[in-house]
Z-matrix of the N, CA and C atoms (Angstrom, degrees):
N
C 1 1.451
C 2 1.524 1 108.29
N 3 1.324 2 116.33 1 130.12
C 4 1.464 3 121.05 2 179.11
C 5 1.520 4 110.42 3 -89.64
N 6 1.310 5 115.93 4 138.63
C 7 1.454 6 121.84 5 174.73
C 8 1.539 7 107.61 6 -68.65
N 9 1.331 8 118.64 7 129.50
C 10 1.466 9 120.08 8 -179.44
C 11 1.533 10 113.16 9 -71.43
N 12 1.333 11 117.08 10 -12.02
C 13 1.459 12 120.84 11 -177.61
C 14 1.523 13 112.76 12 -94.74
N 15 1.332 14 117.02 13 -47.06
C 16 1.471 15 119.67 14 -176.02
C 17 1.531 16 112.58 15 -118.08
N 18 1.344 17 117.12 16 -2.83
C 19 1.464 18 124.54 17 178.85
C 20 1.532 19 114.87 18 65.84
N 21 1.302 20 115.70 19 17.28
C 22 1.463 21 119.61 20 175.73
C 23 1.524 22 109.11 21 -72.39
N 24 1.325 23 116.52 22 147.31
C 25 1.459 24 119.11 23 177.63
C 26 1.527 25 111.90 24 -98.00
N 27 1.314 26 116.38 25 11.22
C 28 1.456 27 121.55 26 179.21
C 29 1.528 28 109.39 27 -100.20
N 30 1.342 29 115.88 28 94.19
C 31 1.460 30 121.41 29 179.16
C 32 1.524 31 109.36 30 -131.02
N 33 1.326 32 114.68 31 161.15
C 34 1.464 33 118.85 32 175.53
C 35 1.525 34 108.67 33 -132.87
N 36 1.327 35 115.35 34 151.16
C 37 1.457 36 121.90 35 178.73
C 38 1.522 37 108.26 36 -86.35
N 39 1.333 38 115.93 37 126.61
C 40 1.460 39 122.14 38 -179.64
C 41 1.530 40 110.49 39 -96.49
N 42 1.336 41 115.91 40 -39.26
C 43 1.458 42 121.11 41 -177.01
C 44 1.520 43 108.74 42 -147.38
N 45 1.320 44 116.63 43 148.69
C 46 1.465 45 121.55 44 179.75
C 47 1.519 46 108.48 45 -138.00
N 48 1.356 47 116.05 46 132.19
C 49 1.458 48 120.72 47 177.89
C 50 1.523 49 109.10 48 -133.78
N 51 1.328 50 115.40 49 133.99
C 52 1.459 51 121.26 50 177.88
C 53 1.515 52 109.55 51 -103.68
N 54 1.327 53 115.93 52 127.85
C 55 1.463 54 122.61 53 176.50
C 56 1.514 55 108.21 54 -129.23
N 57 1.330 56 117.82 55 109.24
C 58 1.456 57 123.71 56 179.80
C 59 1.524 58 110.41 57 46.94
N 60 1.338 59 118.86 58 -107.69
C 61 1.466 60 119.87 59 -175.89
C 62 1.527 61 112.45 60 -100.12
N 63 1.335 62 117.75 61 8.74
C 64 1.470 63 121.99 62 -178.94
C 65 1.524 64 111.26 63 -116.54
N 66 1.326 65 114.89 64 147.59
C 67 1.458 66 121.01 65 171.51
C 68 1.523 67 106.88 66 -121.42
N 69 1.322 68 116.19 67 123.29
C 70 1.463 69 121.56 68 179.62
C 71 1.524 70 107.46 69 -104.80
N 72 1.325 71 115.36 70 128.33
C 73 1.467 72 120.21 71 178.65
C 74 1.531 73 109.75 72 -120.99
N 75 1.315 74 114.97 73 135.06
C 76 1.469 75 122.12 74 173.28
C 77 1.511 76 105.14 75 -97.26
N 78 1.323 77 117.12 76 123.77
C 79 1.462 78 121.48 77 -175.46
C 80 1.523 79 110.48 78 -121.72
N 81 1.341 80 114.30 79 157.69
C 82 1.459 81 120.84 80 175.93
C 83 1.516 82 108.07 81 -130.69
N 84 1.323 83 114.99 82 133.86
C 85 1.453 84 119.97 83 177.59
C 86 1.531 85 108.45 84 -77.96
N 87 1.321 86 115.90 85 131.67
C 88 1.466 87 120.06 86 -179.52
C 89 1.524 88 111.84 87 -78.75
N 90 1.331 89 116.81 88 -15.27
C 91 1.462 90 120.42 89 -179.61
C 92 1.536 91 111.86 90 -90.04
N 93 1.349 92 116.99 91 -52.49
C 94 1.471 93 119.26 92 -175.90
C 95 1.534 94 112.92 93 -104.01
N 96 1.330 95 117.88 94 -4.75
C 97 1.473 96 125.01 95 176.84
C 98 1.533 97 114.21 96 67.21
N 99 1.323 98 118.45 97 12.05
C 100 1.465 99 120.34 98 177.91
C 101 1.527 100 109.06 99 -84.28
N 102 1.321 101 114.96 100 153.14
C 103 1.456 102 120.88 101 -178.01
C 104 1.529 103 110.68 102 -110.19
N 105 1.337 104 115.26 103 150.84
C 106 1.456 105 121.44 104 178.61
C 107 1.520 106 109.29 105 -155.74
N 108 1.335 107 115.73 106 162.07
C 109 1.462 108 121.85 107 -179.71
C 110 1.522 109 110.16 108 -106.84
N 111 1.321 110 115.73 109 149.86
C 112 1.460 111 121.11 110 171.17
C 113 1.522 112 107.90 111 -130.59
N 114 1.330 113 115.31 112 149.25
C 115 1.453 114 121.87 113 175.40
C 116 1.513 115 107.51 114 -115.66
N 117 1.296 116 115.63 115 135.96
C 118 1.459 117 121.25 116 -179.15
C 119 1.526 118 108.41 117 -124.08
N 120 1.337 119 116.35 118 129.52
C 121 1.462 120 121.26 119 178.43
C 122 1.521 121 109.07 120 -130.38
N 123 1.304 122 115.24 121 152.99
C 124 1.455 123 120.28 122 177.91
C 125 1.525 124 108.64 123 -71.62
N 126 1.324 125 116.23 124 132.95
C 127 1.455 126 121.30 125 177.95
C 128 1.523 127 108.18 126 -85.20
N 129 1.308 128 115.54 127 112.74
C 130 1.450 129 120.81 128 -176.43
C 131 1.526 130 110.27 129 -108.51
N 132 1.331 131 116.94 130 159.93
C 133 1.464 132 119.62 131 177.58
C 134 1.526 133 110.84 132 -61.60
N 135 1.313 134 115.77 133 149.60
C 136 1.463 135 120.87 134 -179.84
C 137 1.516 136 111.44 135 -67.18
N 138 1.323 137 115.35 136 156.25
C 139 1.450 138 120.54 137 170.42
C 140 1.518 139 107.79 138 -132.29
N 141 1.316 140 116.45 139 166.28
C 142 1.450 141 121.32 140 -173.50
C 143 1.518 142 110.58 141 -110.42
N 144 1.336 143 114.25 142 153.16
C 145 1.450 144 122.47 143 178.84
C 146 1.526 145 107.98 144 -110.60
N 147 1.327 146 115.71 145 131.19
C 148 1.462 147 121.01 146 176.06
C 149 1.523 148 106.87 147 -94.95
N 150 1.328 149 115.91 148 113.45
C 151 1.461 150 122.23 149 -177.41
C 152 1.532 151 110.57 150 -75.50
N 153 1.333 152 117.10 151 168.28
C 154 1.467 153 122.09 152 -179.13
C 155 1.526 154 112.50 153 -58.78
N 156 1.330 155 116.28 154 -34.45
C 157 1.468 156 119.70 155 -178.76
C 158 1.531 157 112.85 156 -87.27
N 159 1.341 158 117.33 157 5.88
C 160 1.455 159 121.16 158 176.88
C 161 1.524 160 114.92 159 95.52
N 162 1.345 161 116.77 160 -13.25
C 163 1.469 162 119.24 161 177.35
C 164 1.512 163 109.24 162 -63.99
N 165 1.319 164 114.95 163 155.37
C 166 1.461 165 121.09 164 176.61
C 167 1.519 166 108.54 165 -121.28
N 168 1.332 167 114.97 166 138.02
C 169 1.466 168 119.37 167 176.43
C 170 1.520 169 108.31 168 -143.66
N 171 1.313 170 115.38 169 159.50
C 172 1.463 171 120.33 170 178.76
C 173 1.525 172 109.78 171 -65.80
N 174 1.323 173 115.74 172 143.50
C 175 1.454 174 120.61 173 175.95
C 176 1.521 175 108.25 174 -63.20
N 177 1.319 176 116.27 175 133.40
C 178 1.462 177 122.22 176 -178.39
C 179 1.532 178 108.36 177 -119.38
N 180 1.320 179 115.36 178 100.00
C 181 1.468 180 121.12 179 -179.14
C 182 1.523 181 110.83 180 -57.91
N 183 1.321 182 117.27 181 -41.52
C 184 1.470 183 120.86 182 -177.94
C 185 1.522 184 111.64 183 -64.56
N 186 1.323 185 117.22 184 -36.17
C 187 1.467 186 121.30 185 177.26
C 188 1.527 187 109.92 186 -63.66
N 189 1.325 188 116.18 187 -44.68
C 190 1.461 189 121.23 188 177.35
C 191 1.527 190 110.15 189 -61.67
N 192 1.311 191 116.57 190 -44.41
C 193 1.467 192 121.63 191 -179.37
C 194 1.531 193 110.96 192 -61.83
N 195 1.342 194 117.01 193 -43.16
C 196 1.475 195 120.33 194 178.95
C 197 1.525 196 110.86 195 -59.62
N 198 1.339 197 116.78 196 -42.14
C 199 1.463 198 120.52 197 179.76
C 200 1.522 199 112.25 198 -63.76
N 201 1.318 200 116.12 199 -42.79
C 202 1.466 201 120.51 200 179.98
C 203 1.535 202 110.25 201 -69.30
N 204 1.332 203 116.86 202 -42.28
C 205 1.470 204 119.53 203 178.68
C 206 1.528 205 111.16 204 -62.51
N 207 1.324 206 117.22 205 -38.63
C 208 1.463 207 121.04 206 178.55
C 209 1.529 208 110.04 207 -63.85
N 210 1.335 209 116.85 208 -41.99
C 211 1.466 210 121.09 209 178.86
C 212 1.531 211 111.25 210 -64.78
N 213 1.325 212 116.67 211 -33.96
C 214 1.470 213 121.75 212 -176.86
C 215 1.527 214 113.35 213 -91.84
N 216 1.317 215 116.75 214 0.61
C 217 1.462 216 120.93 215 -177.54
C 218 1.531 217 111.22 216 -56.94
N 219 1.323 218 115.71 217 131.73
C 220 1.467 219 124.25 218 179.84
C 221 1.529 220 113.00 219 60.44
N 222 1.332 221 115.81 220 28.52
C 223 1.452 222 122.26 221 175.73
C 224 1.524 223 108.52 222 -115.41
N 225 1.334 224 117.92 223 154.58
C 226 1.467 225 120.40 224 -179.14
C 227 1.529 226 112.63 225 -78.67
N 228 1.326 227 115.95 226 59.34
C 229 1.464 228 121.66 227 179.84
C 230 1.526 229 107.48 228 -119.04
N 231 1.315 230 116.90 229 119.76
C 232 1.461 231 120.70 230 -177.26
C 233 1.524 232 111.05 231 -69.88
N 234 1.309 233 115.53 232 152.26
C 235 1.467 234 120.31 233 178.31
C 236 1.531 235 109.90 234 -64.77
N 237 1.318 236 117.61 235 -29.73
C 238 1.462 237 121.15 236 177.76
C 239 1.529 238 110.60 237 -65.41
N 240 1.338 239 116.80 238 -41.62
C 241 1.466 240 120.81 239 177.58
C 242 1.530 241 110.45 240 -62.58
N 243 1.326 242 115.08 241 -41.49
C 244 1.461 243 119.81 242 -179.78
C 245 1.523 244 110.23 243 -64.79
N 246 1.327 245 117.20 244 -44.79
C 247 1.474 246 120.82 245 179.56
C 248 1.524 247 111.17 246 -61.41
N 249 1.325 248 116.69 247 -42.41
C 250 1.463 249 120.45 248 178.68
C 251 1.525 250 110.76 249 -62.66
N 252 1.335 251 115.43 250 -43.58
C 253 1.460 252 120.31 251 -179.97
C 254 1.524 253 111.02 252 -62.98
N 255 1.331 254 116.43 253 -42.70
C 256 1.462 255 120.73 254 179.65
C 257 1.529 256 111.28 255 -65.38
N 258 1.317 257 116.67 256 -41.71
C 259 1.467 258 120.58 257 178.86
C 260 1.529 259 110.45 258 -64.08
N 261 1.324 260 116.00 259 -42.71
C 262 1.469 261 120.87 260 178.92
C 263 1.534 262 110.31 261 -64.09
N 264 1.321 263 116.70 262 -41.73
C 265 1.462 264 121.58 263 178.89
C 266 1.520 265 110.82 264 -63.40
N 267 1.332 266 116.48 265 -47.12
C 268 1.465 267 120.12 266 -179.70
C 269 1.530 268 110.37 267 -61.98
N 270 1.309 269 116.86 268 -40.70
C 271 1.465 270 121.04 269 179.65
C 272 1.531 271 110.59 270 -62.49
N 273 1.331 272 116.79 271 -43.66
C 274 1.469 273 120.96 272 178.40
C 275 1.527 274 111.04 273 -62.97
N 276 1.326 275 116.50 274 -38.88
C 277 1.466 276 120.60 275 -179.71
C 278 1.523 277 111.24 276 -67.67
N 279 1.309 278 116.56 277 -43.02
C 280 1.472 279 120.51 278 -179.13
C 281 1.523 280 111.88 279 -62.54
N 282 1.318 281 116.10 280 -31.43
C 283 1.464 282 120.10 281 178.70
C 284 1.528 283 111.95 282 -69.50
N 285 1.325 284 116.60 283 -16.56
C 286 1.464 285 121.59 284 -178.88
C 287 1.526 286 113.28 285 -80.30
N 288 1.335 287 116.79 286 -11.25
C 289 1.460 288 118.88 287 178.17
C 290 1.522 289 112.92 288 120.56
N 291 1.317 290 115.71 289 -167.83
C 292 1.474 291 122.02 290 -174.45
C 293 1.529 292 112.54 291 -77.89
N 294 1.333 293 117.28 292 -19.36
C 295 1.459 294 120.96 293 178.78
C 296 1.529 295 109.47 294 -136.12
N 297 1.329 296 115.64 295 136.51
C 298 1.470 297 120.91 296 177.05
C 299 1.523 298 109.11 297 -132.77
N 300 1.311 299 115.97 298 149.13
C 301 1.466 300 120.79 299 178.26
C 302 1.528 301 109.38 300 -77.49
N 303 1.326 302 115.43 301 144.89
C 304 1.464 303 119.91 302 179.28
C 305 1.524 304 110.68 303 -62.23
N 306 1.324 305 117.11 304 -30.48
C 307 1.468 306 120.30 305 178.92
C 308 1.531 307 111.13 306 -63.09
N 309 1.339 308 116.67 307 -35.20
C 310 1.461 309 120.26 308 177.42
C 311 1.534 310 110.33 309 -64.91
N 312 1.325 311 116.15 310 -41.97
C 313 1.467 312 120.20 311 178.10
C 314 1.525 313 109.62 312 -59.18
N 315 1.324 314 116.47 313 -48.26
C 316 1.469 315 120.71 314 179.38
C 317 1.513 316 112.61 315 -60.53
N 318 1.333 317 116.60 316 -40.36
C 319 1.466 318 120.02 317 179.48
C 320 1.522 319 111.83 318 -65.30
N 321 1.334 320 116.60 319 -43.11
C 322 1.468 321 120.36 320 -178.98
C 323 1.526 322 110.60 321 -65.97
N 324 1.334 323 116.43 322 -47.02
C 325 1.470 324 120.08 323 -179.88
C 326 1.523 325 109.87 324 -62.44
N 327 1.331 326 117.16 325 -43.34
C 328 1.468 327 120.51 326 179.28
C 329 1.521 328 111.29 327 -58.37
N 330 1.331 329 116.54 328 -46.71
C 331 1.467 330 119.13 329 -178.46
C 332 1.524 331 111.49 330 -65.09
N 333 1.327 332 117.28 331 -36.85
C 334 1.471 333 120.28 332 178.77
C 335 1.533 334 110.71 333 -69.68
N 336 1.333 335 117.17 334 -42.11
C 337 1.472 336 120.34 335 179.10
C 338 1.521 337 111.27 336 -65.06
N 339 1.317 338 116.57 337 -35.15
C 340 1.463 339 120.70 338 179.82
C 341 1.528 340 110.37 339 -60.16
N 342 1.332 341 116.86 340 -34.17
C 343 1.467 342 121.86 341 179.04
C 344 1.529 343 111.68 342 -73.85
N 345 1.329 344 116.31 343 -31.25
C 346 1.464 345 121.42 344 -173.47
C 347 1.526 346 112.51 345 -88.14
N 348 1.347 347 116.20 346 -49.61
C 349 1.468 348 120.15 347 -174.72
C 350 1.527 349 108.80 348 -157.60
N 351 1.309 350 116.90 349 119.36
C 352 1.473 351 121.72 350 -175.79
C 353 1.531 352 112.40 351 -65.65
N 354 1.319 353 117.55 352 -37.53
C 355 1.470 354 120.21 353 -179.82
C 356 1.536 355 110.01 354 -67.77
N 357 1.318 356 116.72 355 -42.37
C 358 1.466 357 120.29 356 176.82
C 359 1.527 358 109.86 357 -62.22
N 360 1.328 359 116.21 358 -38.14
C 361 1.461 360 120.30 359 177.20
C 362 1.529 361 110.70 360 -60.62
N 363 1.328 362 117.55 361 -47.79
C 364 1.473 363 121.51 362 -179.79
C 365 1.531 364 110.11 363 -61.14
N 366 1.319 365 117.25 364 -42.47
C 367 1.471 366 120.83 365 178.32
C 368 1.529 367 110.82 366 -59.78
N 369 1.337 368 115.49 367 -47.96
C 370 1.463 369 119.79 368 -178.89
C 371 1.529 370 110.35 369 -64.65
N 372 1.328 371 116.30 370 -46.18
C 373 1.463 372 120.82 371 -178.95
C 374 1.521 373 111.56 372 -61.65
N 375 1.323 374 117.47 373 -34.95
C 376 1.466 375 119.68 374 -178.42
C 377 1.528 376 111.71 375 -63.95
N 378 1.312 377 116.59 376 -33.07
C 379 1.464 378 120.65 377 177.54
C 380 1.520 379 109.99 378 -83.31
N 381 1.321 380 116.35 379 -48.30
C 382 1.463 381 121.88 380 -176.76
C 383 1.533 382 111.66 381 -61.53
N 384 1.330 383 116.89 382 -43.60
C 385 1.462 384 120.60 383 -178.56
C 386 1.520 385 112.42 384 -93.41
N 387 1.328 386 116.00 385 3.02
C 388 1.470 387 122.31 386 174.70
C 389 1.532 388 112.07 387 57.48
N 390 1.342 389 115.90 388 55.64
C 391 1.455 390 119.69 389 177.37
C 392 1.525 391 108.75 390 -59.72
N 393 1.328 392 116.45 391 129.81
C 394 1.463 393 120.94 392 -178.27
C 395 1.531 394 112.03 393 -110.85
N 396 1.315 395 115.98 394 -26.94
C 397 1.461 396 120.91 395 -175.50
C 398 1.522 397 110.45 396 -124.72
N 399 1.304 398 114.95 397 159.65
C 400 1.457 399 121.33 398 176.84
C 401 1.535 400 110.40 399 -60.48
N 402 1.306 401 116.60 400 -32.09
C 403 1.465 402 121.69 401 179.65
C 404 1.532 403 111.49 402 -62.20
N 405 1.334 404 117.27 403 -32.02
C 406 1.463 405 120.77 404 176.86
C 407 1.523 406 110.48 405 -61.33
N 408 1.331 407 116.74 406 -42.22
C 409 1.471 408 121.73 407 177.60
C 410 1.534 409 110.20 408 -65.13
N 411 1.338 410 115.48 409 -47.10
C 412 1.467 411 120.08 410 -179.01
C 413 1.527 412 111.41 411 -58.26
N 414 1.320 413 116.67 412 -44.42
C 415 1.458 414 121.41 413 -179.70
C 416 1.534 415 110.73 414 -60.50
N 417 1.316 416 116.59 415 -45.00
C 418 1.467 417 120.83 416 -178.18
C 419 1.532 418 111.18 417 -68.08
N 420 1.310 419 116.41 418 -39.25
C 421 1.473 420 120.54 419 178.75
C 422 1.531 421 110.15 420 -66.25
N 423 1.326 422 117.60 421 -40.24
C 424 1.469 423 120.72 422 177.00
C 425 1.520 424 111.63 423 -61.12
N 426 1.326 425 116.72 424 -38.78
C 427 1.472 426 121.12 425 176.49
C 428 1.512 427 111.34 426 -63.24
N 429 1.342 428 116.79 427 -40.47
C 430 1.470 429 120.83 428 178.98
C 431 1.517 430 111.34 429 -65.56
N 432 1.336 431 117.06 430 -40.44
C 433 1.461 432 121.83 431 -177.16
C 434 1.526 433 110.52 432 -68.14
N 435 1.327 434 117.59 433 -32.65
C 436 1.473 435 121.78 434 179.44
C 437 1.522 436 111.61 435 -62.61
N 438 1.320 437 116.75 436 -35.07
C 439 1.469 438 120.95 437 -172.80
C 440 1.478 439 113.27 438 -82.03
C-alpha cells in the first residue's frame, strides 16, 4: 500500500474493522508518520442492469454513488454511512442474480435513504420517480409525515 502523502510503500496497519462486505483499515506510514484510511471490498463478477426501455448495461457502482452523494449533498450524512449503505445495496443486488431491473435499484436505494435522511430521500425520489409537478413532492412528503 502506498502512502498518499509521500508515496512510500512502507506502511503498517494500526486498526482494522469489518463492516458487512467492507474492511476498513487505519494505516500509518513508516516514513512520514502520517495516518490514512483504506477501504477493502471483495471484487465480484459484474452484473447487468435492465433499464426501463429494455436496454441492458453493466452495473456502474460509481454512477450509483454519484446519485446518492448528490441526494445527500449539504445534509448531515457521513461519508461512512453512505459507503455502508452503498455496499449493503450492492450486496442485495448481487444476490438477485446476473441481471436486475433499474427499478429494483431505485427502490432499494430509496428505502435505505429513507432510513438515513428524509430530505436526501425526497431528493433521490424526485429524480428516480421523475417528479414533474409540485403536487408530486407534496404527496411524497405527506406519506413521510404519516409514518
